[in-house]
N, C-alpha and C positions, 0 to 999 in steps of 0.2 A: 495733236496738241490739245489740252483742255481748252475749251473755247469760252469766251465771254466772262461773265462774272464768276468769281471764286476759282479761277483757273489754277491758282496757287495752292489750293487745298490738296490736290493730288499730283502735282507737277513733278517731273523728274528734272532736276536742275544740275547742270554740269559746271564744276568750278574750273575756270581757266586762270592759271598763273602764267600771265602772258610771257614773261621772260623765259619760260621753259617749255612753252607749248610747241611753237614752230617758228623758224627763222626764215623770213621772206627775202631778206636782202643779203644774206651770207656773211653777216658780221659775227655770228655766234650767239646772238641774243635774240630771243623770241620777240615777235613784233605783231602788229595788227595785220600787216600783209600776210604773215604766216597763218594767223587765225582765219583770215578770209579765204586763203587757199584750201584750208581744211574744213570749211563749212560742209561740204558734201559728206565728209567723214562723220561729223557731228549729226547730220541728218540721218545717216544710215544707223547710227547708234540709237536714235529714237528719242533724244532728249527734247524737253519742252522749253527750256530756258538755259542761258549761259550766265553764270555769275563771274564777273571779272574782278579779281583782286586789283588794287589801285593801279591805274594806267596813267595817272596824272604826272605832270612835271615834278620831279623829285630828285634829291641827291642820292636816293637809294641807301641811306644809312640804315634803314630797317625795311628793305625789300619793297619800298614804295609806300609804306604806311607813315612815312614822314613827308606829307604832301606840301609842295611848294606853291602850286597853283592848280586849283580844281578846274579851271577853265581851259587848260592846255594839256595836251597829251605829251608825255615825256618824249623828247626827240629820239631816244633810242627805240621807242616803240612805234613811232609814226607821228601822224598829225591829227588835229581835230576833225579835219575833213575825212580822213580815213576811218576815224571812229564813227562818224555819222554814216559813212557808206557801210561799215560793218553792221551797225545796228539795223539799217534798212535791208541789207542783203540777208541777214539772218532771219528777219521777220518774214521776208518773202518765202523762206523755207519753212515757216511755221515755228521759228525759234525766237523767243523773247530774250531780252537782255536785262540783267541786273548789275548795277555798279556799286562799288564800295564807298561809303562815307565814313570818315574817321573823326568824330566830333571831339574826342578828348584832347587832341593836340594837333599841331601842325609842325612843319619843318622849321628848324632854326634859320633856314634861308628864305622863308616866307617874308614878304615885304612888311607885314605887320611886326614880326619879331625884329627884323632889322631896324625898323623905325623906332621900336621901343628901346633897343640898345643905344641908338644914336641920341634919343631924346633925353635919356638919363632919369634918375630917381625922381619920383613925384609927378612925372609927366602923364598926361591923359593916354599917351600911347602905351604906357606900361600897365594901365588898368585893364587891358584885354587879357593879361596874363596874371600869374601869381608871383610877383616880385616881393622880396622881403629883405629888410636890412640885416637880418641875422641876429642871433642872440648875443648878449654880453655887450660890454662897453665898446668893444672894437668891432662888433658884428661878426666875430669869428665862429660863433656857435651856429650849427645847422638848424634851420627853423623848426623842423619836426623830425621825429624818428621813423617816419613812414618808410616802408621797404618797397623797392621797385618791383614791378611785375617781371622784370628781367634780372632780378637780384641786385643787391647793392643799394646805394643811397638814391634819394629822389630829389636832391637839390644840387645845383651847380652854381658856383660863384662867377659873376661877370668881372671883367676888367675894364676899368674906366679909360677913357681916351688918353689920360696922362700916365697910364701904366699902373695906377693904384688899384687895389681890390675894390670891387663894387658890391652891388646887391646880389642876393641869391635869387634863382628862379626855380620853380617846381617842374619836375618831369617824372611822371609815374613810369615812364619807359626809359629811353636813352636820353642823354643830354641834348642830342640833336632833335628831340621832340618835345618842346616846351608845351605844358598844359595850358589850355585856354580857360579864361574866367567866364563861365556861363552866366554869371550875374550881370554881365555887360551887354547892353542892347545891341551893340555892333556884332557880337559873336552870334547872337540869336538870328539877327537879320541876315547876316552873311550866309549862314547855313541854309536858311529857307530860300534864299536866292540861288544857292548852288543846287538845291533840289529842283527848283523850277528850270534852271539852266539845262539839266539833264533830262528832265521829263519833257521839256520842249523838244529835245532831240530824239525822243521816242523810246527811252528806256522804260521798262515795265516795272521797275522797282529799285530799291536801294537796300543794301545790306549794311547794317550799322555796326561798325567795329567797336568793341569794348563798350557796349551800350550802357552798362551800369556804372561807368566811371566818371563821366564828364563833370558832374556837380560836386563841389567841395564845400565843406564847412568853413566859412570865412574866418572863424576863430582859430583855425589850424591847430586843433588839439593834438597832443601826442596820443600814441596808442600803446596799450599794454601788449607785450609780445604775444603772438598767436591769436590776436583778436579776430573773431569770425565776422564776416560781412552781414551783421544783423541790423535791425532798425537803429538808426542813429549813428552808424559808422561815418567817419568824417569824409571818406572819399569813395565809398562804394554804395550803390543802391540808395541814394538820397531820394527822399520823397519828391523833391522839386523836379526830378527828372521827368515825371509823368506829365507835367505841364508842357515841357519841351516836346515830348513825343506826341502829345495831343495836337500841338500846333503843327508838327510835321505831318500828322495824318490829315489835318485839314488841307494842307498844301497838296498832298497826294490825291485827295478827294476832289480837287478842282479839275482833275483830268479824267477823260473817258478811258474805258478799258481796264479799270481797276488797277492802279499803280500800287505796289505793295511795299511795306516796310518789314524788313527781316532783321531781327535783333540778335547780336551776339551777346547773350546774357548768361554769364557764369554765376549762378546762385544755387546754393543747396536748399534754401528755404522755398518750399513748393508754393506757399501762399504768396510770398513776395514775388516769386518768378511769374506767377500767373497774372499779377497786376499789370505787367507790361503788355499782356495780350487781351486786356479788356476792350470791349467795343470803343472805338474812337482812338485807340492807341496802335500798337504794332499788329500786323496780321499774323506773323509767325515769329518764332525764335528758335535758334539752333539748339539741338538737343545734345549737350556734351556728356550728360550722364551715361548714356548708352555707349557712346564711342570709347569711353575709358574703362569699360567693364572687362574683366578677364574672361577667358574661354570657360565659362561655367554656366550650366543650364539655370541654376538657381539665381545667380547674380544677374544674368541677362533677363530672366523672367521678372525678377523684382524691379529691374530698371524699366522694362517695358510697361509693367503695371503702374509703377509710380508716374511714368511720363504721361500715360493716358489719363490718369487721375488728375494730374496737374492741369491738363488742358481742358478737361471736361467742363469745369464750372464756368469757363469763359467762352466755350464753344469754338475754341481755336484748334486747328489741326496740329498734330505732332509732326516733327521733322525727324528724319533718320539719316544718319551719316556714319561712315566707318572711319574716315580720316579727312584731313585737309592739309593746307600748306604749312601747318605747324606741328602735326601729329605724326609719330612714327607709322609708316605704312603697314596695313593689316598683314601682308604676307610675312613681314619680319616680326611684327609684334605678336601675332598669334603663334609663332613658332618658338617664342622664348619661354623659359620656365615661369616667369611672371609675365603673363600675357595681358595684364591691365596696363594702364598708361597714367603716368604722372610726370610733369616736367622735371621735378626735382630729382627723379630717379634715373633720368637718361645718362648713360655712361658709355664711353668707348669700350669696344671689345665684348659687348654683351652677346653671349652665344645664342644662336637661333637654329632651329631645325627647318631649313628652307622648304622641304617637301611637305612637312606637316603644316607649316604656315600657309603654304599655297592651297592646300586642301581646305583648311579652315577659312581662309579668305574667300574662296569660292562659295563655301557653305554660308558664310555670313552675308555675302552679297544677295543670295536668294532669300535668306531670312528677312533682311530689312526691306527688300523689295515687296514682300508679302504683307508688311504691316500697314495699318491705316494711317494716312497722312501723306506728306511729300517726301521725296527721296532726293538726297544730294550725293553726287559722285565727284570725287576729286580726280582731276586729270591723271591718267596712268593707272588708277586702281582697276579700271576696266581691262587693262593689259596684264594685271597681276604683277606690277613692278614691285620689287623689294626696296627697302631703305638702303641707301648707299652710305657706307662709312668712308668719308672722303679724307684725302691726305690733308694734313694741317695747313699747308700753304694754299689750299683751295677754298678753305672755309671763309665765308664773309659774314655769317650771321652774328649779330651783336650778342645773342644769348650765350654763345660760346666764349666770347672774350670777357663778358661781364661775370662769367662763372669762374674766371681764373683759368680757363682752359679745361675744366673738368667735364662740362657738358659739351657733347658733340655739336649741339645746336640743331637747327631745323633744315639746313641745306640738304641733308641726305634725302629728304622727300621732295626736293625741288630740282633734282637733276633733270635736264632736258629729255623729252620723250624720244623713244626710237620709233621711226616710221618705216624704214626700209633698209635692206642691205645687210651685209655681214660684219661690217666694222663701223666704229664711230666715225662720223656723227650720225649714222643710221638714218640718213635722209632728213635730219633735223634742219640742216642748213650749213652754216660755217662751223668752224671748231667751237664746240659749245662752251659757254661760260663756266659751267661746272663739268668735270670729266665724267663720261659715261663708262660703265663697266665694259670689259672686253667680251662678256658672255651674254650680251643682251640681244643677239641676232634672233634667237627663238622667240623673244618677247616682242619684237617689232610688229607693227600693224600688218605689214605685208605677209609675214609668216603666219600670223594668227588668222588673217583672212582665209588662208588656204586650209586651215585646220578646223573642221566642224566642231571638234571638242575643245577648242581654245577658250580661254577665259573671256576674250573679247566676244566671241560668238555666244557664250553663255549670257553675258550682259545684254547683248542684243535681243536674245530670245526672251529673257526675263522682262525687259522693258516692253517689248511688243505684247507679251502675254499679259502683263500687268494692265496694259491699256485695253486689251480685248476682253478681259474677264470682268463681267459686271459685279461679281462677288467681291472684287478688290477695290471697287469704287466707293464703298461706304465707309462708315466709321466703326463698324462692329468688330468685335474679336471675342471668340469663345475659346478658353483654354481646354485642351484635351489632356488627360492624364495617361501617358504612355511610358512612364518610368522616370526615375529621379534625374537621369542624365539626358532626358529627351525634352526638347522644347517644341511643343505641338499646339496648334490652334486652328480653329475653323474660321473662315471668313464667308459671310453671306450664306447661301443655301447649301454649300457643299464643297467649297474649295478649301483644302487642308494644306498647311505647311508643317513639315516635320523636320527638325534638325537634331541630329544625333551628336551630342557632345561627349559621349562616353567612349569606353574602350572596346565595347562589344557591339556586334551588329544588332540591329533592331528589326523585328518582323514588320512588314508593311501592313496596314489595316486591310482587311478583306473588302471586296466589292468597291475598290477604288482603282482608277486608272492613273498612270503616271503622266503628268503634264510636262514636267521639266525636273531635272535633277542635276546636282553639281558633281556627281560621280556616277560611275557605272553601277547598276542595280541588278541583283539576281534574286528577286523576291524578298530581299532584305535591304535595309539602309545601312551601309557601312559607317564606321566611326568617322567623324569630321565631315559629315555630308548633310545636305538638305535636299528634300524632294517636295515638289508641289503635286498634290493629288486632287482628283475630281471624283466625287461620289458617283458610283455606277449602280444602277438598279440590280439587285440580286435576282438570279433566275427564280421564276415562280414555282417551277416543279423540278427541283434539283435532282430528285431520285430518277425521274424520267429522263433527264438530260444525261445521266450517267449510263443508261442502257444502250 
């Protein structure tokens, strides 16, 4: 584990989606007891920290990102005492904990919103949110034309106690997630108190969900269709956000051991993205640009170059990730004809070449592990799990329903993990809350433990080697020109990573020894493969050596 200050600069961080990780009580829902029972597995994987998606009390209208109470664990997952035990037990194994904070909104079941509904129009309780009487004489007009991050409208109308229609309230996501008004001092104070609550319990950092969204233009202006999130946008990347995150950084800096802020910042503007990483604000931010790139050497190289250039002016480390709880898994994505990713293009029945996707996912795992910065792994990617196309009656994700049933949603990457055995639930626990495929036995942890060439053992070897090689600890990267379809670079004094994204095998450079590879090598690097090499001194008298 990276020790002391700046541990986060090179850390390997594993994302735990609690509901689907491991079920400790047999009810089919992952829980904290399940995570605690699998800490030895996470230790054997070699990760430095665990990032938990929201484990707080929630109606789960949006997978826990509709938080009802930050100071309580959802009863389906466990108790606050179990969370404290988990944090402590993980730390004993050298594994830190990062928790999610969702500043843009809360659950409509949160006591604040329930108080606002009961208090009525014009009340102080409603000032914590964005209530509006509506346009027109009767208030029937929707207050703005803003479009939801989950598609559809961003305003819902309330009903008064007497049954008449009431005011509208803003929600950039689902109606069950009312947006908070960050101009209100209660909102700012409450979130700083929540940070302290979890820092006091030993967490090493917080991941800030939808970090560019919380502040809104109080004038609520309309938006021309297709407006990009540039300076002055009414609800994305407002300048006032930086005051909030500077205050959060001050809270984090009150604690020993360097508690980190990790932002989920989706912005195309490199200069404005970097502002969130200035000294005194966030430590790191998620790198979504690379994760959405197609299987193309030029596209990936451009993304890596752009990412490193964005971070250099503020001295922040880049982060590298292939997927998360929202994104189509790499094994499936890289096997599709269009191997890039965009939410609006997800559709049922998209064909994929599973074998090709698996080869590419292994190669991509080694590629990102060799890049300078920190590395995030979404649970199950280390097993090479594919995306699951679920039956319609199993889907719970609101993105599916708000798309009119066109988008399959995100539940396909949230199917519970297979741990052992030949049939479902594969050692997960009880009958899983989402159905597991019948052909996952070979992907289960116990099967991959026994196979030295498995994806799981490839991840273990890569993480161990990444930690051991001094060349991979710095921030340097030098591109090597080995062909248009080859992504090759040198780190440090001689460690080289080569990824073949083309259709033909590529000769390996002379005078290098193979440290690790995603596929079998025979003097050449086959298509859809990555190899790590170490420079080896050439023989001083080659002609004599041949005699």
